[in-house]
Structure formats: C-alpha cells, structure tokens
C-alpha positions as CSV (number, residue, x, y, z in Angstrom):
1,M,28.9,40.8,1.0
2,K,27.7,37.4,-0.3
3,A,30.4,35.7,2.1
4,A,28.8,37.6,4.8
5,T,25.2,36.2,4.1
6,R,26.6,32.6,3.6
7,S,28.1,32.7,7.2
8,R,24.9,34.3,8.6
9,Q,23.0,31.5,7.0
10,T,25.4,29.0,8.5
11,C,25.1,30.4,11.8
12,N,21.5,30.3,11.8
13,R,21.3,26.8,10.5
14,M,23.7,25.8,13.5
15,K,21.4,27.6,16.0
16,G,18.5,26.0,14.5
17,N,20.3,22.8,15.1
18,L,21.3,23.0,18.7
19,C,17.6,24.6,19.5
20,R,16.2,21.2,18.4
21,S,15.7,18.9,21.3
22,E,18.2,15.5,21.6
23,E,15.1,13.3,21.3
24,T,14.0,15.0,18.0
25,R,17.6,14.4,16.3
26,G,17.8,10.9,17.6
27,E,14.4,10.2,16.0
28,E,15.5,11.8,12.9
29,I,18.7,9.6,13.1
30,A,16.7,6.3,13.8
31,S,14.6,7.1,10.8
32,G,17.3,7.8,8.5
33,L,18.6,4.4,9.4
34,R,15.7,2.8,9.4
35,M,15.3,4.2,5.4
36,E,18.8,3.3,4.8
37,R,18.3,-0.1,6.0
38,R,14.8,-0.7,3.4
39,R,16.7,0.7,0.9
40,R,20.0,-1.9,1.2
41,E,17.3,-4.7,1.4
42,R,15.2,-3.8,-1.4
43,D,18.6,-3.5,-3.7
44,L,19.7,-6.8,-2.5
45,T,16.4,-8.4,-3.5
46,R,16.8,-6.9,-6.7
47,R,20.3,-8.1,-7.3
48,E,18.8,-11.7,-6.1
49,L,16.2,-11.1,-8.9
50,R,18.8,-10.4,-11.4
51,S,21.1,-13.0,-10.8
52,S,18.6,-15.9,-10.8
53,T,19.8,-18.5,-13.0
54,R,19.1,-18.5,-17.1
55,C,17.1,-21.6,-16.5
56,E,14.8,-19.9,-14.4
57,A,14.7,-16.7,-16.6
58,A,14.0,-18.9,-19.9
59,E,11.4,-20.7,-17.9
60,T,9.6,-17.4,-16.8
61,S,10.2,-16.1,-20.4
62,S,8.6,-19.5,-22.1
63,R,5.4,-18.9,-19.2
64,L,5.1,-15.2,-20.3
65,K,4.9,-16.3,-24.3
66,N,2.7,-18.8,-23.7
67,F,0.5,-16.5,-21.5
68,R,0.6,-14.0,-24.1
69,Q,-0.6,-16.0,-27.0
70,S,-3.5,-17.2,-24.6
71,A,-4.5,-14.4,-23.4
72,P,-7.1,-11.8,-24.9
73,R,-5.8,-9.4,-27.2
74,I,-5.6,-6.6,-24.7
75,F,-2.7,-8.4,-23.1
76,R,-0.9,-8.8,-26.2
77,S,2.0,-6.5,-27.0
78,R,1.2,-4.6,-30.2
C-alpha cells in the first residue's frame, strides 16, 4: 500500500515539474546559482578573516582591550 502511494506522489511531482514552464525553471536554476556564489564568497571572506596574521589578531585584541578599559561600564564584559 505504501509503495503505491509513494510512486503516485513521485509521478505527481514529475508532472508538476513538466507543467512548469522552461522560463520558470531557468529562473529557479539561475537563482540557485546566485545563492551558491554568494555563499562561496561569504565563506571565502570568513576564511580570509580567520587566516589573517597573528600580528593583526594580537593588534585587534589589544585595541579591543584598550577600548573595553576606556569604555563605559555598559560595554565591559562582566
């Protein structure tokens, strides 16, 4: 019984895909590619930030520490 239901659903899904116009399908593919490109770019920038030199990281952390010390109590960590 379950197998018949599954094949019917698959068939309906395939029909749905066939009914959609080529233009719509093309737009969906293009949109997917754009999303993929954005994700890759985002990951790349994160990787670059992560792999920045230790010197830069130390500089940033010391700058942050100085800011926390000079900043009002609100910004200070616990």
